[in-house]
N, C-alpha and C positions, 0 to 999 in steps of 0.2 A: 655344070653347076653355076658358072659365072653368068651364063645367059639366064638361067633360072632366077638368080637373085636380082638381076636387072628387071626381069618380068614382074617379080613381086614388088619391086620399087615402083614400076610403072603403074601397076594396079593401084597401089597406095596413092600415087600421084593423081590418077584419074578420079578416085573417090574424093580427094582433097579439092580438086578443081570443080568437080560436078557433084556436089552432095545433093541428096534428095531433100526437098522441103517437108516431106512427109516423115514423121518420126518413126513410124513402124517400118518404113522402107529403109530408113537409115540404120535401124537396129538390125535388120536382116543383112544389109551390105556389110556392116561392121562385123557381124557374126561370121559371115562367109570369109571375110579377110582374116579373121582370127583362125579359122579352120584351115585356110591356106597356109598361114604361117606355121601352124602346128604340124601339118602334114609334110610340108617342105622340110622342116627341121627333123621330124621323127623318122622319115624315110629317106633321108639324104644319102648320097653316095659317100661312104665313110673314107674312101681313098682320097677325097679332095679336101679333107679337113684334118688339121692337127688334133691330137688328143683322142680321136675316134678309136684308133687301134689300142690305145692304153685302156679305154673303157671296155673294149671287147676282151682284152686279156684279163682285166679285173673280173669280168663276168665268168670267165672260164676257170679262174683259180679256185681251188678247193677251199682255201682259207685266205684271209686277208686281215692283217694286223690293223687295229684301230689307230695305230701311230702312223700308218701309211695313207689311209683314206678315211673320210668321215663315216661314222657308224651308220648314218642315214643311207649311204650307198650300199653298204653291206646288208642292211635290213631289207631295203627295197629289192636288191638283187636276189636275196634268198627267198623272198616272198614270190617274186615273179618266176624265178628259175626252179626252185625246189618245190614250192607249194602248187603253183599254177602250171608249171612246166612250159612256160612260154619261151620263145627264142630271145636272143639278146637284143633284137630290135625293140622289144617291148619297153626296155628301160630308157631307150632314147625317145620313144613316143611319150612315156610318162613324164620325163623331165621336160620335154617340149611343151606338154600341156601345162605343167606347173610354172615353167618360166615365162611362157607367152601370156597365159591368163592372168598371172599375178601382176605383170607389168601393165597389161591392158586395163585391168580393174583400177590400178593406181592412177593411170593416165586419165581415165574417165572421171575419177573422183577429184582430180586436182587441177584440171585445166579445161577451158572451153575450146582449146585448139587441138582437138582429138586427132584428126587426120594428119595434121602437121607434126604432131608428136610421134605418131606412128611412122611417118616418113623418116623422121630423125632416128627413130628406133631401128628401122629396117637398114638404114645406111651405116649403122655402126654396131650398136650393142646386140642386135639380133644376130649378126654374123659372129661377133666375138663370143657371145654367151650361148645362144640356143644352137648354134652350129659348131661350136668349138668347146668352150668351157662350161659344160652343162651344169655342173654343181654350183659354180659361181653364178650362173644364170638364174637359177632358182633362188639363191640367196639374195641376189640383187633385186629380184622382184619383190621379195618380202621387205627388203630395206626401203624400197620405194613406198610400199604400203605403210611403213612405220613413220613416214613424214607427216601424215595427217594427225595421228595421235601425238606426235612431237609438237606440232603446232597447237593442238587443243590442250596440251599438258596433261594428257591422259596416260599416266605412267604405266598403268596395267596393260593397256593394249600396245603401247610402245614396246614394253619389255616382251610381250607375247610375240610380236612380229620379229623382233630382234632374235628371240630365242629360236623361232622357226628357221630364220635365216642362218643362224649359227649351226643348227642341226644339219643343214645342207652344206655349209662351208664354215669351218671354225673361225676363220679370219673375220667373219661378220660380227664377232663379239665386240670388235672395236667401235661399232656403231653406237654402243651404249654411251660413249663419250659425248655424242651429239645432244644428250639431254641437258648438257651445260649451256647449249646455245639458246639465245633469246631471239624471238622474231621481231626485232626492232630495227630501226634505220641507222643504228650506230655501226657504220661499215668503213669508216676511214682507215682502220687498220688493215683492211683487205687490200688496199693499194700496195702494201708492203709485204704481203704474204708470199707471193711468188719470189721476189728478190730474196726474202729471208730463206726460202727453200734452196736457192742457189748458193747462198752464203754457206749454209750447212754442208752443201755438196762440195764446195771448194775447200773448206777447212777439214773435211773428212770426218765430221762429227757423227757418231753412230750411237744414239741414245737407246735404241731398241735392244741392244745386247744386254742391257741391265734390267729388263722387265722380269720380275721374279715369279714367273709362271712356268712350272715344269714342262707342260705340254708345249708351250710356246718356245721354250728353250730347245726342246727336242727338234721341233720343226725348223728352228733357226739354224741349229747345227747341221741339219740335213740340207738346207738350202745353201749354207756356206760350203759344205762339201761338194755339192753339185757345181757351185760357182768355181771352186778350185779345180775341178775336173774339166771345166770348160763345156758342160752340158748346155746345149742350145736352149735359150730362154732363161737360163739361170746365170750365165757367165758375164754378159755385158748389158749395158743400158746406155742409150743415147738420150741424154736429157735436153738435147737441142734438136730432136727429130721434128720433122716438118708437121706431122700430125699433132703433136703436143703443142707446138708453137701456134698453130691455128686456134686451138682451144684457148690458149692464153690470150691471144688477140680478141677472141670472142668474149672472154671473161672481162677484159678491161673495157671493151665496147659497151657491154651491158652495165658494168659498174659505173662508167662515166655518165650513162643515161638512165641511171636507176630511178630518178624522179619521174621520168616519162613512163617507165614500165610498171613500177610497184602498184599503182592503182588498179591494174588489170588482173593481178593475181595475189591473193592474200598470203600465199606461201613464199612470195618472191625473196624476201630478206633471208629467210631460212635456206632457201635453195642456193642463193649466191654465196652465202657463208660456207655451206657444205662444198660447193664447187671450189671455193678458194682452198679449203683443206685438201681436196683431191689434187689440185694442181701443185700445191706445196709438197705433197707427199712423194711425187715422182723424183724430184732432185734430192730432197732431204733424206730419203731412205734408199738412195741409189746404190749404197755400198752392198746391199743385198737385193739385186734386181728383182727377184721373184716376189719379194714382199712389197717392194716399191710399186711394181705394176699392179699387184692385187689390191692394195689399199687405194691406189689411184683409180682403179676401175670401179671398185665397189662404191666408193664415195661419189665417183663421177656419174653414177646412174641418174643423178638429178638433172643431168643435161637433157634428158628426154622431155622434161617440163620447162627447164630454164631457157634453152637455146631457141625454141620457137617463139618465146616472148620478145625476141629481137624485132618482131614486126612492129611493135608499138613504138619503136624509135622513130619510125618514118611517118611523116604527116600524111603522105599518100599511101594508104594501106596496101594497095596492090604492089607497090614497090617493096614494101616490107615482106610481103609474101614471096615475091620473086627472089629477094635476098635470102630468105630462110630456105626456100626450095633449092637454090643454087648451093647453099652451104651443105645441105643434106646430100646433094649429088657429089659435091667435092669430097665429103666424108666417104661416101660409097666407093668412089673411084680410088681414093687413097687406101682404103682398106683392102680393095681387090688387087690393085696394081702396085701400090707402094709398100703396104704392110704385108701383102700377099697372104691374107687370112684364108683365101680359097686357093688351094694348090692346083697348079696347071697339070 
């Protein structure tokens, strides 16, 4: 599977370096790439990825409490398993279709750097979401689709996309808070947002315990119980891990050069503000690692559009492309060998 993901990365790289000048050919090649991404995720070897076994167990259970997993999974499972009598593979294929296509549509709508964004996607969120956290993967796709109506101040469509995202993963409800953001150049406060997150981490401030939402409190207690028991993924968090620090470095590089980047993407100021929130979330919510990671990852989906824009920092554009491609390759290697998202 490790070889497979590098092959997918290489195919994306080739399409980036040698795009066709004929639009119809470009549409065909991009469609083929999407089909490859869906097939690779849908028919992957489950033994090589975390969470896969959990979803298979959830498929086989006769009942499943709504407090344990989103009702969307229960509904889709029952439809595929009981009505159509499909095998458990079908749910992975369906989630792959939803997760990949929602992100690809959002990328195509929001940036001219399509293949560079796809390369960035394959290097991180594709492995994290479509190959591992499939429910969060679909939710993240609709969160990305919600950015355009957020920019347009179209509350109806913004709420619609957030509602769909929440249907697949309840934590996506937090995205509603983004409606308070404005797409303006007032970003000086962002220079302090990561340090503020670390201050909250060091003082041990935990404001999320006081959110008066019954379901949220139930999940919070469950996460805290898993943390006390030392369950992997819920017990510890390293707020100084190398992967996170690379993202922080990228955030400040982009922030410092915002005037060079902003003219090339109208969503830029929204994207950089959301990324700031994502980076702040990891240390500030770290007392409950599962929530810290989830908020960080869901808000951080904007990196698919934001990080490729780094090419506009460089006067020699080819140097910018080389930098962005190298960054994507670093992310891929770190996810495979450092974060070990693909099991050996």
